[in-house]
C-alpha positions as CSV (number, residue, x, y, z in Angstrom):
1,M,127.2,34.3,111.2
2,K,125.3,36.7,113.3
3,K,121.9,36.6,113.1
4,F,120.3,40.2,112.9
5,T,116.6,40.8,114.3
6,L,114.3,43.1,113.4
7,G,115.3,45.0,116.6
8,T,119.0,45.2,116.1
9,I,117.8,46.4,112.4
10,A,116.1,49.2,113.7
11,L,118.4,50.1,116.4
12,V,121.2,50.4,113.7
13,A,118.5,52.2,111.5
14,L,117.7,54.4,114.2
15,A,121.5,55.4,115.3
16,F,122.3,55.7,111.6
17,V,119.1,58.5,111.4
18,V,120.4,60.3,114.4
19,A,124.1,60.7,113.7
20,T,123.6,61.7,109.9
21,P,123.2,65.2,109.5
22,T,119.7,65.8,107.9
23,G,119.7,69.5,107.7
24,K,116.8,69.9,109.9
25,A,119.0,71.5,113.0
26,S,120.3,74.0,110.4
27,A,116.9,74.5,108.9
28,A,115.7,76.2,112.2
29,T,118.8,78.4,112.0
30,D,118.1,79.3,108.4
31,V,114.4,80.0,109.1
32,A,115.1,82.5,111.8
33,C,117.9,83.9,109.6
34,V,115.6,84.5,106.5
35,Q,112.7,85.6,109.1
36,T,115.3,88.2,110.4
37,A,115.9,89.1,106.5
38,V,112.0,89.3,105.7
39,G,111.5,91.6,109.0
40,V,114.4,94.3,107.5
41,R,112.7,94.1,103.8
42,E,109.6,94.5,105.2
43,S,110.2,97.7,107.6
44,A,112.3,99.1,104.3
45,I,109.4,98.8,102.1
46,M,107.3,100.3,104.5
47,S,110.1,103.5,105.1
48,A,110.0,103.8,101.0
49,V,106.1,103.8,100.8
50,T,106.0,106.5,104.1
51,T,108.4,108.2,102.0
52,A,107.2,108.1,98.8
53,Q,103.6,109.2,99.9
54,S,104.8,112.3,102.1
55,V,106.6,113.4,98.9
56,H,103.3,112.6,97.0
57,T,101.1,114.7,99.7
58,Q,103.7,117.6,99.9
59,A,103.4,117.8,95.5
60,L,99.7,117.7,96.0
61,N,99.7,120.7,98.2
62,T,102.5,122.7,96.3
63,R,100.2,121.9,93.0
64,A,97.1,123.3,95.2
65,S,99.2,126.4,96.2
66,A,100.1,127.3,92.6
67,L,96.9,126.6,91.0
68,Q,95.0,128.7,93.6
69,S,97.8,131.7,93.0
70,A,97.4,131.1,89.3
71,W,93.9,131.2,89.4
72,G,94.2,134.6,91.0
73,I,96.0,136.5,88.3
74,T,93.8,138.6,86.0
75,D,95.9,138.8,83.2
76,K,94.5,135.6,80.8
77,T,98.0,134.9,79.1
78,A,100.0,135.0,82.6
79,R,97.2,132.8,84.1
80,K,97.3,130.2,81.7
81,E,101.3,130.0,82.2
82,A,101.2,129.7,85.6
83,V,98.5,126.4,85.4
84,K,100.6,125.1,82.9
85,S,103.6,125.7,85.3
86,A,102.0,124.3,87.9
87,W,100.8,121.0,86.5
88,S,104.0,120.5,84.8
89,T,106.3,121.1,88.3
90,Y,103.7,118.6,89.6
91,K,104.1,115.9,86.9
92,A,107.8,116.3,87.2
93,T,107.8,116.2,90.7
94,M,105.7,112.8,90.7
95,E,107.9,111.3,87.5
96,T,110.7,111.8,90.1
97,N,109.2,110.7,93.4
98,H,107.6,107.3,91.0
99,Q,111.7,106.8,90.0
100,T,113.0,107.3,93.5
101,R,110.6,104.4,95.1
102,K,111.1,102.3,92.2
103,S,115.0,102.4,92.8
104,A,114.4,102.0,96.8
105,H,112.2,98.9,95.8
106,Q,114.9,97.3,93.8
107,T,117.8,97.8,96.1
108,I,115.5,96.3,99.0
109,K,114.9,93.5,96.5
110,E,118.5,92.9,95.8
111,T,119.3,93.6,99.7
112,F,116.9,91.1,100.5
113,K,117.8,88.2,98.3
114,Q,121.7,88.6,99.2
115,S,120.5,88.5,103.0
116,K,118.3,85.6,101.7
117,Q,121.2,83.6,100.4
118,A,123.7,84.6,103.3
119,C,121.4,82.1,105.4
120,H,121.8,79.0,103.5
């Protein structure tokens, strides 16, 4: 019967640790993959926010112009309708903008989820 010394056991244990895949090598690959996916997600979010802000700014400019024109109308009834129209157009544009932004964020979220899953 062979006697095993502490050094021999340590050497065998070290060989086992080196030979056994721990996932650490693939973890670096996963991290890089997820890092790329996060970068893509964040760029898409910035783009969606920029687009939403642009639409919001345009809606405010359109509303301002429409209200200014409305207040130039001398007929009270026509002026009231023009003001009401300016506000309802603005409201509809903002609701559409909100839904578009919400949809974009949902798409971004789903795309990121799929990209992250592909990293594993």
